[in-house]
DSSP file (Angstrom, degrees, kcal/mol; ACC not computed):
  #  RESIDUE AA STRUCTURE BP1 BP2  ACC     N-H-->O    O-->H-N    N-H-->O    O-->H-N    TCO  KAPPA ALPHA  PHI   PSI    X-CA   Y-CA   Z-CA
    1    1 A M              0   0    0      0, 0.0     2,-0.3     0, 0.0   151,-0.2   0.000 360.0 360.0 360.0 128.9    0.0    0.0    0.0
    2    2 A T    >   -     0   0    0      1,-0.1     3,-0.8   149,-0.1     4,-0.3  -0.766 360.0-119.5-109.4 158.9    1.4    3.4   -1.0
    3    3 A V  G >  S+     0   0    0     -2,-0.3     3,-1.8     1,-0.2    -1,-0.1   0.899 113.7  57.3 -61.3 -40.4    0.4    6.8    0.3
    4    4 A S  G 3  S+     0   0    0      1,-0.3    -1,-0.2    49,-0.1    46,-0.0   0.729  98.2  61.5 -66.9 -20.1   -0.7    7.9   -3.2
    5    5 A S  G <  S+     0   0    0     -3,-0.8     2,-1.5     1,-0.2    -1,-0.3   0.558  82.7  88.3 -80.3  -6.5   -3.1    4.9   -3.4
    6    6 A L    <   +     0   0    0     -3,-1.8    -1,-0.2    -4,-0.3    -3,-0.0  -0.580  58.7 160.9 -93.6  74.4   -5.1    6.3   -0.4
    7    7 A K        -     0   0    0     -2,-1.5    -3,-0.0     1,-0.1    -2,-0.0  -0.738  41.1-112.2 -96.1 142.0   -7.4    8.6   -2.3
    8    8 A P        -     0   0    0      0, 0.0    -1,-0.1     0, 0.0     3,-0.1  -0.344  39.7 -95.6 -67.5 152.9  -10.6    9.8   -0.6
    9    9 A A        -     0   0    0      1,-0.1     2,-0.1     2,-0.0     9,-0.0  -0.458  50.5 -98.5 -65.1 139.3  -13.9    8.6   -2.0
   10   10 A P        +     0   0    0      0, 0.0    -1,-0.1     0, 0.0     5,-0.0  -0.409  57.3 153.1 -64.8 132.0  -15.3   11.1   -4.5
   11   11 A N    >   -     0   0    0     -2,-0.1     3,-2.0    -3,-0.1     6,-0.1  -0.587  20.8-173.1-157.8  87.1  -17.9   13.3   -2.9
   12   12 A P  G >  S+     0   0    0      0, 0.0     3,-0.7     0, 0.0    -1,-0.0   0.751  84.7  58.1 -61.8 -24.2  -18.2   16.7   -4.6
   13   13 A T  G 3  S+     0   0    0      1,-0.2     3,-0.2     2,-0.1     4,-0.0   0.608 109.5  45.1 -81.0  -9.3  -20.6   18.1   -1.9
   14   14 A A  G X>  +     0   0    0     -3,-2.0     4,-0.7     1,-0.1     3,-0.7  -0.200  64.6 137.2-125.4  42.9  -18.1   17.4    0.9
   15   15 A S  G X4 S+     0   0    0     -3,-0.7     3,-0.9     1,-0.3    -1,-0.1   0.856  74.8  55.4 -59.9 -34.8  -14.9   18.7   -0.6
   16   16 A R  G >4 S+     0   0    0      1,-0.2     3,-1.6    -3,-0.2    -1,-0.3   0.842  97.3  65.8 -64.7 -32.3  -14.0   20.4    2.7
   17   17 A R  G <4 S+     0   0    0     -3,-0.7    -1,-0.2     1,-0.3    -2,-0.2   0.798  96.7  56.1 -60.3 -28.9  -14.4   17.0    4.4
   18   18 A W  G << S+     0   0    0     -3,-0.9    27,-1.6    -4,-0.7    -1,-0.3   0.063  71.8 126.6-100.9  26.8  -11.4   15.6    2.5
   19   19 A C  B <> S-A   44   0A   0     -3,-1.6     4,-2.9    25,-0.2     5,-0.3  -0.417  81.3 -96.2 -67.1 163.1   -8.8   18.2    3.6
   20   20 A A  H  > S+     0   0    0     23,-3.5     4,-2.6    20,-0.3     5,-0.2   0.886 123.6  46.7 -54.4 -46.8   -5.8   16.4    5.0
   21   21 A N  H  > S+     0   0    0     20,-2.4     4,-2.6    22,-0.2    -1,-0.2   0.916 114.9  46.2 -65.4 -42.3   -6.9   16.7    8.7
   22   22 A A  H  > S+     0   0    0     19,-0.4     4,-2.5    -6,-0.2    -2,-0.2   0.911 113.3  49.4 -66.3 -42.3  -10.5   15.5    8.0
   23   23 A W  H  X S+     0   0    0     -4,-2.9     4,-1.9     2,-0.2    -2,-0.2   0.938 114.3  45.2 -61.6 -46.6   -9.3   12.6    5.8
   24   24 A F  H  X S+     0   0    0     -4,-2.6     4,-3.0    -5,-0.3     6,-0.4   0.918 113.0  49.7 -64.9 -43.7   -6.8   11.5    8.4
   25   25 A T  H  X S+     0   0    0     -4,-2.6     4,-2.2    -5,-0.2    -1,-0.2   0.897 109.7  52.4 -61.6 -40.8   -9.3   11.9   11.3
   26   26 A D  H  < S+     0   0    0     -4,-2.5    -1,-0.2     1,-0.2    -2,-0.2   0.882 118.0  36.7 -62.2 -39.3  -11.9    9.9    9.3
   27   27 A R  H  < S+     0   0    0     -4,-1.9   102,-0.3    -5,-0.2    -2,-0.2   0.851 131.0  26.5 -83.8 -36.2   -9.5    7.0    8.7
   28   28 A F  H  < S-     0   0    0     -4,-3.0    -3,-0.2     2,-0.3    -2,-0.2   0.549  94.0-124.8-108.4 -11.0   -7.6    7.0   12.1
   29   29 A G  S  < S+     0   0    0     -4,-2.2    -4,-0.2    -5,-0.4    -3,-0.1   0.654  85.9  78.5  74.4  13.7  -10.1    8.4   14.5
   30   30 A A  S    S-     0   0    0     -6,-0.4    -2,-0.3    -9,-0.1    -1,-0.2  -0.986  81.4-110.6-149.3 148.9   -7.5   11.1   15.6
   31   31 A P        -     0   0    0      0, 0.0     3,-0.1     0, 0.0    -9,-0.1  -0.238  46.6 -81.1 -74.8 169.1   -6.4   14.3   14.0
   32   32 A L        -     0   0    0      1,-0.1     3,-0.1   -11,-0.1     5,-0.1  -0.279  68.3 -76.9 -57.8 155.7   -3.0   15.0   12.5
   33   33 A P    >>  -     0   0    0      0, 0.0     4,-2.9     0, 0.0     3,-0.6  -0.263  56.2 -96.4 -58.1 144.2   -0.4   15.8   15.1
   34   34 A R  T 34 S+     0   0    0      1,-0.2     2,-0.8     2,-0.2     0, 0.0  -0.309 113.4  32.3 -58.4 146.0   -0.5   19.4   16.5
   35   35 A G  T 3> S+     0   0    0      1,-0.1     4,-1.6    -3,-0.1    -1,-0.2  -0.488 120.8  52.3  96.9 -59.6    1.9   21.6   14.7
   36   36 A L  H <> S+     0   0    0     -2,-0.8     4,-3.1    -3,-0.6     5,-0.5   0.891 106.5  54.3 -70.2 -40.7    1.5   19.7   11.4
   37   37 A R  H  X S+     0   0    0     -4,-2.9     4,-2.0     1,-0.2     5,-0.3   0.920 112.0  43.5 -59.0 -45.2   -2.3   20.1   11.7
   38   38 A E  H  4 S+     0   0    0     -5,-0.2    -1,-0.2     1,-0.2    -2,-0.2   0.852 118.1  46.1 -69.0 -33.9   -2.0   23.9   12.0
   39   39 A Q  H  < S-     0   0    0     -4,-1.6    -2,-0.2     1,-0.1    -1,-0.2   0.877 137.9  -2.3 -76.0 -39.1    0.6   24.0    9.2
   40   40 A A  H >< S+     0   0    0     -4,-3.1     3,-1.8    -5,-0.1   -20,-0.3   0.355  89.7 112.0-141.0   5.6   -1.1   21.8    6.7
   41   41 A G  T 3< S+     0   0    0     -4,-2.0   -20,-2.4    -5,-0.5   -19,-0.4   0.756  81.9  53.5 -60.7 -26.1   -4.4   20.4    7.9
   42   42 A A  T 3  S+     0   0    0     -5,-0.3    -1,-0.3   -22,-0.2     3,-0.1   0.533  84.6 109.2 -87.7  -6.4   -6.5   22.4    5.5
   43   43 A M  S <  S-     0   0    0     -3,-1.8   -23,-3.5   -24,-0.1   -22,-0.2  -0.330  84.5 -97.1 -63.5 149.0   -4.5   21.2    2.4
   44   44 A P  B  >  -A   19   0A   0      0, 0.0     4,-2.5     0, 0.0     3,-0.4  -0.429  38.1-114.0 -60.2 146.6   -6.3   18.8    0.1
   45   45 A W  H  > S+     0   0    0    -27,-1.6     4,-2.5     1,-0.2     5,-0.2   0.882 115.2  52.8 -53.7 -44.5   -5.3   15.3    1.0
   46   46 A E  H  > S+     0   0    0      1,-0.2     4,-2.1     2,-0.2    -1,-0.2   0.887 111.0  46.8 -62.0 -39.3   -3.5   14.7   -2.4
   47   47 A T  H  > S+     0   0    0     -3,-0.4     4,-2.0     2,-0.2    -1,-0.2   0.898 110.8  52.8 -67.7 -41.2   -1.5   17.9   -1.9
   48   48 A F  H  X>S+     0   0    0     -4,-2.5     4,-3.0     2,-0.2     5,-0.6   0.931 110.6  47.0 -58.6 -47.4   -0.6   16.9    1.7
   49   49 A V  H  X5S+     0   0    0     -4,-2.5     4,-1.8     1,-0.2    -2,-0.2   0.914 112.2  49.5 -62.7 -44.3    0.6   13.5    0.5
   50   50 A A  H  <5S+     0   0    0     -4,-2.1    -1,-0.2    -5,-0.2    -2,-0.2   0.840 118.7  40.1 -64.5 -32.4    2.7   15.0   -2.3
   51   51 A T  H  <5S+     0   0    0     -4,-2.0    -2,-0.2    -5,-0.1    -1,-0.2   0.934 130.5  19.9 -82.2 -50.2    4.2   17.5    0.1
   52   52 A Y  H  <5S+     0   0    0     -4,-3.0    96,-3.1    -5,-0.2    -3,-0.2   0.668 128.0  42.0-100.9 -20.0    4.9   15.5    3.3
   53   53 A G  S  <<S+     0   0    0     -4,-1.8   -50,-0.2    -5,-0.6    -1,-0.1   0.165  73.8 143.3-115.5  18.9    4.9   11.9    2.2
   54   54 A R        -     0   0    0     -4,-0.2   113,-0.1     1,-0.1   114,-0.1  -0.321  34.2-162.8 -64.3 140.0    6.8   12.0   -1.0
   55   55 A T        +     0   0    0    112,-0.0     2,-0.2     5,-0.0    -1,-0.1   0.593  63.8  83.4 -99.5 -13.7    9.0    9.0   -1.6
   56   56 A G        +     0   0    0      4,-0.1     3,-0.1     2,-0.0     4,-0.0  -0.526  53.2 100.1 -88.7 159.9   11.3   10.6   -4.2
   57   57 A G  S    S-     0   0    0     -2,-0.2    33,-0.1     1,-0.1   110,-0.1  -0.878  84.3 -63.6 151.2-179.7   14.3   12.8   -3.5
   58   58 A P  S    S+     0   0    0      0, 0.0    32,-2.8     0, 0.0     2,-0.5   0.787 115.9  62.8 -68.1 -26.4   18.0   12.6   -3.3
   59   59 A V  E     +B   89   0B   0     30,-0.2     2,-0.4   104,-0.2    30,-0.2  -0.882  65.0 170.4-105.5 127.2   18.0   10.2   -0.4
   60   60 A R  E     -B   88   0B   0     28,-2.7    28,-2.9    -2,-0.5     2,-0.7  -0.995  30.9-137.2-136.0 141.6   16.5    6.7   -0.9
   61   61 A L  E     +B   87   0B   0     -2,-0.4    26,-0.2    26,-0.2     3,-0.1  -0.876  25.0 173.8 -98.0 111.3   16.4    3.6    1.2
   62   62 A R  E     +     0   0B   0     24,-3.0     2,-0.3    -2,-0.7    25,-0.2   0.784  64.9   7.1 -90.0 -30.5   17.1    0.7   -1.1
   63   63 A Y  E     -B   86   0B   0     23,-1.2    23,-1.7     2,-0.0     2,-0.3  -0.992  60.5-175.7-153.9 145.9   17.3   -2.2    1.4
   64   64 A W  E     +B   85   0B   0     -2,-0.3     2,-0.3    21,-0.2    21,-0.2  -0.990  12.4 152.8-146.9 135.8   16.8   -2.6    5.1
   65   65 A S  E     -B   84   0B   0     19,-2.2    19,-2.8    -2,-0.3     2,-0.7  -0.984  41.5-127.7-156.9 153.8   17.3   -5.5    7.6
   66   66 A C  E >   -B   83   0B   0     -2,-0.3     3,-1.0    17,-0.2    17,-0.3  -0.928  25.9-156.9 -97.1 114.7   18.0   -6.2   11.2
   67   67 A A  T 3  S+     0   0    0     15,-2.6    16,-0.2    -2,-0.7    -1,-0.1   0.724  86.8  27.6 -70.7 -22.7   21.0   -8.6   10.9
   68   68 A D  T >  S+     0   0    0     14,-0.8     3,-1.7     1,-0.1    -1,-0.3  -0.136  72.9 134.1-131.9  40.7   20.5  -10.2   14.3
   69   69 A A  T <  S+     0   0    0     -3,-1.0    -1,-0.1     1,-0.3    -2,-0.1   0.790  75.8  52.7 -62.2 -28.7   16.7   -9.9   14.9
   70   70 A E  T 3  S+     0   0    0     -4,-0.2    -1,-0.3    -3,-0.1    -2,-0.1   0.461  78.9 122.8 -88.1  -0.8   16.5  -13.6   16.0
   71   71 A R    <   -     0   0    0     -3,-1.7     2,-0.1     1,-0.1    -3,-0.1  -0.420  64.9-123.9 -63.4 127.9   19.3  -13.2   18.6
   72   72 A P        -     0   0    0      0, 0.0     2,-0.4     0, 0.0    -1,-0.1  -0.455  24.6-110.2 -72.6 147.0   18.0  -14.2   22.0
   73   73 A A        -     0   0    0      1,-0.2     3,-0.1    -2,-0.1     4,-0.0  -0.637  31.6-177.1 -76.4 127.3   18.4  -11.7   24.8
   74   74 A S        +     0   0    0     -2,-0.4     2,-0.3     2,-0.1    -1,-0.2   0.578  67.2  35.7-101.8 -12.7   21.0  -12.8   27.3
   75   75 A R  S    S-     0   0    0      2,-0.2     2,-0.1     0, 0.0     4,-0.0  -0.893  90.5 -94.9-133.6 164.9   20.6   -9.9   29.7
   76   76 A L  S    S+     0   0    0     -2,-0.3    -2,-0.1    -3,-0.1     0, 0.0  -0.466  84.4  35.5 -75.5 153.0   17.8   -7.8   30.9
   77   77 A G  S    S-     0   0    0     -2,-0.1    -2,-0.2     2,-0.1     2,-0.1  -0.063 102.4 -39.9  93.2 165.7   17.1   -4.5   29.2
   78   78 A P        -     0   0    0      0, 0.0    23,-0.1     0, 0.0    -2,-0.0  -0.374  55.4-159.2 -66.5 140.4   17.3   -3.3   25.7
   79   79 A Q        -     0   0    0     22,-0.1    21,-0.1    -2,-0.1    -2,-0.1  -0.948  23.5-106.5-120.2 140.4   20.3   -4.6   23.7
   80   80 A P        -     0   0    0      0, 0.0     2,-0.3     0, 0.0    21,-0.2  -0.364  34.7-155.0 -63.9 145.6   21.7   -3.0   20.5
   81   81 A R  E     - C   0 100B   0     19,-3.0    19,-2.3    21,-0.0     2,-0.5  -0.811  18.3-112.5-115.3 159.0   21.0   -4.8   17.3
   82   82 A S  E     - C   0  99B   0     -2,-0.3   -15,-2.6    17,-0.2   -14,-0.8  -0.839  34.1-169.3 -95.2 126.2   22.9   -4.7   14.1
   83   83 A F  E     -BC  66  98B   0     15,-3.1    15,-2.1    -2,-0.5     2,-0.4  -0.906   4.9-162.6-116.7 144.5   21.1   -3.1   11.2
   84   84 A R  E     +BC  65  97B   0    -19,-2.8   -19,-2.2    -2,-0.4     2,-0.3  -0.958  14.4 166.3-125.0 144.4   22.1   -3.1    7.5
   85   85 A A  E     -BC  64  96B   0     11,-2.3    11,-3.0    -2,-0.4     2,-0.6  -0.991  33.4-137.9-150.3 154.8   20.9   -0.8    4.8
   86   86 A V  E     -BC  63  95B   0    -23,-1.7   -24,-3.0    -2,-0.3   -23,-1.2  -0.984  30.4-170.9-112.3 117.7   21.6    0.2    1.3
   87   87 A I  E     -BC  61  94B   0      7,-2.6     7,-2.1    -2,-0.6     2,-0.5  -0.936   8.7-156.4-114.6 127.5   21.2    4.0    1.1
   88   88 A A  E     -BC  60  93B   0    -28,-2.9   -28,-2.7    -2,-0.5     2,-0.5  -0.885   8.9-176.0-102.9 131.8   21.3    5.9   -2.2
   89   89 A I  E >   -BC  59  92B   0      3,-3.0     3,-1.8    -2,-0.5     2,-0.3  -0.966  68.6 -44.6-125.4 112.1   22.2    9.5   -2.2
   90   90 A G  T 3  S-     0   0    0    -32,-2.8   -33,-0.1    -2,-0.5   -30,-0.0  -0.527 125.0 -21.6  63.7-126.6   21.8   10.9   -5.7
   91   91 A E  T 3  S+     0   0    0     -2,-0.3     2,-0.5    -3,-0.1    -1,-0.3   0.461 121.3  89.3 -92.4  -3.1   23.4    8.5   -8.1
   92   92 A H  E <   -C   89   0B   0     -3,-1.8    -3,-3.0     2,-0.0     2,-0.4  -0.838  54.1-168.6-106.0 130.5   25.6    6.7   -5.4
   93   93 A S  E     +C   88   0B   0     -2,-0.5     2,-0.3    -5,-0.3    -5,-0.2  -0.929   8.4 178.4-114.0 140.0   24.5    3.8   -3.3
   94   94 A N  E     -C   87   0B   0     -7,-2.1    -7,-2.6    -2,-0.4     2,-0.4  -0.982  26.9-123.1-137.8 150.3   26.4    2.5   -0.3
   95   95 A T  E     -C   86   0B   0     -2,-0.3     2,-0.4    -9,-0.2    -9,-0.2  -0.752  29.6-168.0 -90.1 139.8   25.9   -0.3    2.2
   96   96 A A  E     -C   85   0B   0    -11,-3.0   -11,-2.3    -2,-0.4     2,-0.4  -0.969  10.8-172.5-129.3 144.8   25.8    0.7    5.8
   97   97 A T  E     +C   84   0B   0     -2,-0.4     2,-0.3   -13,-0.2   -13,-0.2  -0.999  15.6 161.6-134.5 134.6   25.9   -1.3    9.0
   98   98 A V  E     -C   83   0B   0    -15,-2.1   -15,-3.1    -2,-0.4     2,-0.5  -0.994  34.9-128.1-150.6 150.1   25.4    0.1   12.5
   99   99 A A  E     +C   82   0B   0     -2,-0.3     2,-0.3   -17,-0.2   -17,-0.2  -0.886  44.6 149.6 -98.3 130.0   24.5   -1.1   16.0
  100  100 A A  E     -C   81   0B   0    -19,-2.3   -19,-3.0    -2,-0.5   -21,-0.1  -0.967  57.7-108.3-154.9 166.5   21.6    0.7   17.5
  101  101 A S  S    S-     0   0    0     -2,-0.3   -22,-0.1   -21,-0.2   -19,-0.1   0.697  97.5  -6.3 -74.4 -19.1   18.8    0.3   20.0
  102  102 A G  S  > S-     0   0    0    -21,-0.1     4,-2.2     1,-0.1     5,-0.1  -0.975  78.6 -89.8-165.5 172.7   16.2    0.4   17.2
  103  103 A P  H  > S+     0   0    0      0, 0.0     4,-2.6     0, 0.0     5,-0.2   0.854 119.5  50.5 -64.7 -37.3   15.6    0.9   13.5
  104  104 A V  H  > S+     0   0    0      2,-0.2     4,-2.4     1,-0.2     5,-0.2   0.927 112.4  47.2 -68.2 -43.0   14.9    4.7   13.6
  105  105 A A  H  > S+     0   0    0      1,-0.2     4,-1.9     2,-0.2    -1,-0.2   0.898 113.1  50.7 -62.0 -39.6   18.1    5.3   15.7
  106  106 A A  H  X S+     0   0    0     -4,-2.2     4,-2.4     2,-0.2    -2,-0.2   0.935 111.0  46.7 -64.8 -46.6   20.0    3.1   13.2
  107  107 A L  H  X S+     0   0    0     -4,-2.6     4,-2.5     1,-0.2     5,-0.2   0.909 111.8  49.9 -65.6 -41.1   18.8    4.9   10.1
  108  108 A T  H  X S+     0   0    0     -4,-2.4     4,-2.3     1,-0.2    -1,-0.2   0.882 111.7  49.8 -65.4 -35.0   19.5    8.4   11.6
  109  109 A A  H  X S+     0   0    0     -4,-1.9     4,-2.3    -5,-0.2    -2,-0.2   0.913 110.3  50.2 -66.1 -41.9   23.0    7.2   12.5
  110  110 A M  H  X S+     0   0    0     -4,-2.4     4,-0.8     2,-0.2    -2,-0.2   0.907 112.1  47.3 -62.4 -42.2   23.6    5.9    9.0
  111  111 A L  H ><>S+     0   0    0     -4,-2.5     5,-2.5     1,-0.2     3,-0.9   0.918 109.9  53.1 -64.9 -42.6   22.4    9.1    7.5
  112  112 A H  H ><5S+     0   0    0     -4,-2.3     3,-2.1     1,-0.3    -2,-0.2   0.894 102.7  57.8 -59.7 -40.3   24.6   11.1    9.9
  113  113 A Q  H 3<5S+     0   0    0     -4,-2.3    -1,-0.3     1,-0.3    -2,-0.2   0.764 107.2  50.0 -59.7 -24.2   27.6    9.0    8.8
  114  114 A R  T <<5S-     0   0    0     -3,-0.9    -1,-0.3    -4,-0.8    -2,-0.2   0.227 127.0-100.0 -99.8  12.7   26.9   10.3    5.3
  115  115 A G  T < 5S+     0   0    0     -3,-2.1     2,-0.7     1,-0.2    -3,-0.2   0.653  84.4 126.0  82.4  16.2   26.7   13.9    6.3
  116  116 A I      < -     0   0    0     -5,-2.5     2,-0.5    -6,-0.1    -1,-0.2  -0.917  45.9-156.1-112.1 109.2   22.9   14.1    6.5
  117  117 A A        +     0   0    0     -2,-0.7     2,-0.3    23,-0.1    -8,-0.1  -0.720  20.6 166.1 -89.3 127.5   21.6   15.4    9.8
  118  118 A V        -     0   0    0     -2,-0.5     2,-0.6   -10,-0.2    22,-0.2  -0.864   7.6-179.4-138.4 103.3   18.1   14.5   10.9
  119  119 A E  E     -D  139   0C   0     20,-3.1    20,-2.3    -2,-0.3     2,-0.5  -0.913  25.5-132.1-102.8 125.2   17.4   15.1   14.5
  120  120 A M  E     +D  138   0C   0     -2,-0.6    18,-0.3    18,-0.2     3,-0.1  -0.647  29.8 171.6 -82.1 124.6   13.8   14.2   15.5
  121  121 A L  E    S+     0   0C   0     16,-3.5     2,-0.3    -2,-0.5    17,-0.2   0.749  73.9  15.6 -96.0 -33.3   12.0   16.8   17.5
  122  122 A K  E     -D  137   0C   0     15,-1.7    15,-2.2     2,-0.0     2,-0.4  -0.997  61.6-171.2-143.5 143.7    8.6   15.0   17.4
  123  123 A F  E     +D  136   0C   0     -2,-0.3     2,-0.4    13,-0.2    13,-0.2  -0.983   8.1 173.4-138.8 123.0    7.5   11.5   16.5
  124  124 A H  E     -D  135   0C   0     11,-2.7    11,-3.3    -2,-0.4     2,-0.4  -0.999   3.9-178.5-130.7 131.3    3.9   10.3   16.1
  125  125 A Q  E     +D  134   0C   0     -2,-0.4     2,-0.4     9,-0.2     9,-0.2  -0.992   5.7 177.9-132.8 127.4    2.9    6.9   14.9
  126  126 A M  E     -D  133   0C   0      7,-2.8     7,-3.0    -2,-0.4     2,-0.4  -0.970  13.1-149.6-131.3 143.3   -0.8    5.9   14.5
  127  127 A R  E     -D  132   0C   0     -2,-0.4     5,-0.2     5,-0.2     2,-0.2  -0.861   9.3-174.0-112.9 145.5   -2.4    2.7   13.3
  128  128 A S        -     0   0    0      3,-2.9  -100,-0.1    -2,-0.4  -101,-0.0  -0.513  53.6 -78.8-113.5-168.9   -5.6    2.0   11.4
  129  129 A A  S    S+     0   0    0   -102,-0.3     3,-0.1    -2,-0.2  -101,-0.0   0.815 126.7  16.5 -63.4 -29.9   -7.1   -1.3   10.6
  130  130 A D  S    S+     0   0    0      1,-0.1     2,-0.3    21,-0.0    -1,-0.2   0.402 123.5  26.2-129.1   3.1   -4.8   -1.9    7.6
  131  131 A C        -     0   0    0      2,-0.0    -3,-2.9    21,-0.0     2,-0.4  -0.980  58.2-126.7-159.6 169.6   -1.8    0.6    7.8
  132  132 A T  E     -DE 127 151C   0     19,-3.4    19,-2.1    -2,-0.3     2,-0.5  -0.987  15.4-159.4-125.5 134.0    0.5    2.7   10.0
  133  133 A A  E     -DE 126 150C   0     -7,-3.0    -7,-2.8    -2,-0.4     2,-0.4  -0.948   7.5-166.6-111.2 133.0    1.2    6.4    9.5
  134  134 A T  E     -DE 125 149C   0     15,-2.7    15,-2.6    -2,-0.5     2,-0.4  -0.980   0.6-166.7-121.1 131.6    4.3    7.9   11.0
  135  135 A F  E     -DE 124 148C   0    -11,-3.3   -11,-2.7    -2,-0.4     2,-0.4  -0.968   6.1-174.6-118.6 131.3    4.9   11.6   11.3
  136  136 A I  E     -DE 123 147C   0     11,-2.4    11,-2.0    -2,-0.4     2,-0.6  -0.987  16.5-160.7-126.8 133.6    8.2   13.1   12.2
  137  137 A C  E     +DE 122 146C   0    -15,-2.2   -16,-3.5    -2,-0.4   -15,-1.7  -0.971  33.1 171.8-106.4 116.1    9.2   16.7   12.8
  138  138 A G  E     -DE 120 145C   0      7,-2.9     7,-2.7    -2,-0.6     2,-0.3  -0.823  22.2-156.2-128.2 163.7   12.9   16.9   12.3
  139  139 A T  E     -DE 119 144C   0    -20,-2.3   -20,-3.1    -2,-0.3     5,-0.2  -0.963  18.7-157.8-135.9 153.6   15.7   19.4   12.0
  140  140 A D        -     0   0    0      3,-1.3   -23,-0.1    -2,-0.3     4,-0.1   0.214  69.5 -89.5-107.1  10.0   19.1   19.6   10.5
  141  141 A G  S    S+     0   0    0      2,-0.5     3,-0.1   -22,-0.1   -23,-0.0   0.140 123.4  44.1 101.7 -17.5   20.2   22.3   12.9
  142  142 A S  S    S+     0   0    0      1,-0.3     2,-0.3     0, 0.0    -3,-0.0   0.610 112.9  36.5-127.1 -27.8   19.0   25.2   10.7
  143  143 A R        -     0   0    0      2,-0.0    -3,-1.3    29,-0.0    -2,-0.5  -0.886  61.8-146.8-125.7 158.3   15.6   24.2    9.4
  144  144 A V  E     +E  139   0C   0     -2,-0.3     2,-0.3    -5,-0.2    -5,-0.2  -0.994  22.9 173.3-124.5 131.3   12.6   22.3   10.8
  145  145 A E  E     -E  138   0C   0     -7,-2.7    -7,-2.9    -2,-0.4     2,-0.3  -0.991  24.0-138.7-138.8 146.0   10.4   20.1    8.5
  146  146 A W  E     +E  137   0C   0     -2,-0.3     2,-0.3    -9,-0.2    -9,-0.2  -0.742  26.7 176.2 -94.5 150.5    7.5   17.7    9.0
  147  147 A A  E     -E  136   0C   0    -11,-2.0   -11,-2.4    -2,-0.3     2,-0.4  -0.976  16.4-143.2-150.7 162.2    7.3   14.5    7.0
  148  148 A M  E     -E  135   0C   0    -96,-3.1     2,-0.3    -2,-0.3   -13,-0.2  -0.978   6.4-167.6-131.8 141.7    5.2   11.4    6.8
  149  149 A G  E     -E  134   0C   0    -15,-2.6   -15,-2.7    -2,-0.4     2,-0.4  -0.935  10.1-169.0-121.1 151.6    5.8    7.7    6.2
  150  150 A W  E     +E  133   0C   0     -2,-0.3     2,-0.3   -17,-0.2  -147,-0.2  -0.989  19.7 134.3-146.1 128.6    3.0    5.2    5.4
  151  151 A S  E     -E  132   0C   0    -19,-2.1   -19,-3.4    -2,-0.4  -149,-0.1  -0.984  60.1-113.4-162.7 166.2    3.1    1.4    5.3
  152  152 A T  S    S+     0   0    0     -2,-0.3     2,-0.4   -21,-0.3   -19,-0.1   0.615 106.1  64.6 -77.9 -12.9    1.3   -1.7    6.3
  153  153 A E  S  > S-     0   0    0    -21,-0.1     4,-2.1     1,-0.1     5,-0.2  -0.943  80.0-140.4-116.5 131.5    4.3   -2.4    8.5
  154  154 A T  H  > S+     0   0    0     -2,-0.4     4,-2.2     1,-0.2     5,-0.2   0.879 100.4  49.3 -61.0 -42.7    5.2   -0.1   11.5
  155  155 A T  H  > S+     0   0    0      1,-0.2     4,-2.8     2,-0.2    -1,-0.2   0.932 111.7  48.7 -64.2 -44.4    9.0   -0.2   11.0
  156  156 A Q  H  > S+     0   0    0      1,-0.2     4,-2.4     2,-0.2    -1,-0.2   0.862 109.5  53.8 -64.5 -34.6    8.7    0.6    7.3
  157  157 A S  H  X S+     0   0    0     -4,-2.1     4,-1.8     2,-0.2   -23,-0.2   0.938 111.3  45.1 -62.0 -46.5    6.4    3.4    8.0
  158  158 A A  H  X S+     0   0    0     -4,-2.2     4,-2.0     2,-0.2    -2,-0.2   0.917 113.5  49.0 -64.6 -44.2    8.9    4.9   10.5
  159  159 A L  H  X S+     0   0    0     -4,-2.8     4,-2.4     1,-0.2    -1,-0.2   0.896 109.5  53.0 -63.6 -39.5   11.8    4.5    8.1
  160  160 A G  H  X S+     0   0    0     -4,-2.4     4,-2.6    -5,-0.2    -1,-0.2   0.879 107.8  51.3 -62.0 -38.0    9.8    6.1    5.3
  161  161 A A  H  X S+     0   0    0     -4,-1.8     4,-2.4     2,-0.2    -1,-0.2   0.894 109.0  50.4 -66.4 -39.7    9.1    9.1    7.5
  162  162 A V  H  X S+     0   0    0     -4,-2.0     4,-2.6     2,-0.2    -2,-0.2   0.935 113.2  45.5 -63.2 -46.1   12.8    9.5    8.3
  163  163 A I  H  X S+     0   0    0     -4,-2.4     4,-2.5     2,-0.2    -2,-0.2   0.919 113.0  50.2 -64.3 -43.3   13.8    9.4    4.6
  164  164 A A  H  X S+     0   0    0     -4,-2.6     4,-2.3     1,-0.2    -1,-0.2   0.897 111.6  49.1 -61.5 -39.5   11.0   11.8    3.7
  165  165 A C  H  X S+     0   0    0     -4,-2.4     4,-2.7     2,-0.2    -2,-0.2   0.921 109.5  51.3 -65.8 -44.0   12.2   14.2    6.5
  166  166 A A  H  X S+     0   0    0     -4,-2.6     4,-2.3     1,-0.2    -2,-0.2   0.925 112.2  47.2 -58.2 -44.4   15.8   13.9    5.3
  167  167 A N  H  X S+     0   0    0     -4,-2.5     4,-2.1     2,-0.2    -1,-0.2   0.895 111.1  50.5 -65.8 -40.0   14.6   14.8    1.7
  168  168 A R  H  X S+     0   0    0     -4,-2.3     4,-0.8     1,-0.2    -1,-0.2   0.902 112.3  47.9 -64.1 -39.8   12.5   17.7    2.9
  169  169 A L  H  < S+     0   0    0     -4,-2.7     3,-0.3     1,-0.2    -2,-0.2   0.896 114.1  46.6 -67.2 -39.1   15.4   19.1    4.9
  170  170 A L  H  < S+     0   0    0     -4,-2.3    -2,-0.2    -5,-0.2    -1,-0.2   0.816 120.6  36.8 -71.6 -31.1   17.8   18.7    1.9
  171  171 A T  H  < S+     0   0    0     -4,-2.1    -1,-0.2    -5,-0.2    -2,-0.2   0.378  84.3 125.7-106.6   4.8   15.4   20.2   -0.6
  172  172 A A     <        0   0    0     -4,-0.8    -3,-0.0    -3,-0.3   -27,-0.0  -0.352 360.0 360.0 -64.1 141.5   13.8   22.9    1.5
  173  173 A T              0   0    0     -2,-0.0    -1,-0.1     0, 0.0    -4,-0.0   0.401 360.0 360.0-112.8 360.0   14.1   26.4    0.0
């Protein structure tokens, strides 16, 4: 399921109903996160998706895995896991491996190693019956941008939001 495939049902008499905030509230039973709601909640849903959930850009995640997901825990408490990714920046793709407490921490570390700063200021993840939406408000130290990831799988939704945020920060004018 892609974000662009989530089009509202046609209803010409209720065009206001399908602004981004109304569409999201209808599907998830909760409004868009505060801050994003004030910034873009009145946008038409299609415009919102193209702006905040775009999957294209200079940074792309080509492959993702947790290399030791099946490793049994030998001690109490969270343990770092090894994550692997193929990250494309422009025309160049590189493999990255990092140990981190979770996938979002791993991806932000991998991006940082490549000179792309994404510090998360806000993180919201919401589930519906068939998908997960993740919203991230991130900064590179000079700009702040919101982004959205969307997937049937929670981790992929979060990773998509991180990549979308990195691209918004890199291409912001």
